[in-house]
C-alpha positions, 0 to 999 in steps of 0.5 A, a space after each residue: 467426694 473428697 476421694 473422688 477423681 476422673 480416670 486418667 486421660 490416658 485410660 479414657 483415650 484407651 477405652 475410647 480407642 477400644 470402643 472405636 475398634 469394636 465399632 469399626 472391626 467387628 470381625 474381632 468379636 466374631 472371632 473371639 466369640 467363634 473361639 469361645 463356642 469352640 472351646 465350650 463345645 470340645 471341653 464339654 464333649 471331653 467330659 469337663 463340668 464347664 457350667 453354663 458359660 457363654 462367653 470366651 471366659 470359660 470355667 473348669 469346675 474342679 471342686 476342691 482346692 488341692 486338686 484345683 492347684 494340681 491341675 493348674 500347675 500340671 497345665 502350666 507345666 504343659 504350656 497352658 496358663 489358666 487362673 485357679 479360683 479358690 475359696 473364699 473367691 468362690 464357695 468351698 467345693 466350687 473351685 475352678 479354673 478360669 480359662 480365657 480366650 482372645 481374638 488373636 489366639 490362632 487355631 493352632 494355639 487352641 488346638 494345643 491348649 485343648 490337647 493339653 486339657 484332654 491329656 491333663 484331665 485324663 492324667 488326673 482323673 477329671 475326665 475318662 
């Protein structure tokens, strides 16, 4: 217990404020879940392998490191930020892009991201 310590008061206050917002403003949760549902549906329809995601954090499985890095960089250059997840964080051959969505994303931003996924996916031969 020597190295145990309570969390800073500011962190506790931030967590309590977030819980209060979640209770009092449920529309944020509904919005982010609706965005997640939409993006999952559209990415899947495009032909991307998104696995069995059920949250607004949606993987796009690429399957190897060089292709994952190339896809990440091409999306970044197209104005879309995603996180590459590479081995050893995942088993070799299961490299992916981690896409994340927030309730504050607008429909226009989601449209733009989906169009970039479609364009880059076709350009790199990830989808047809």
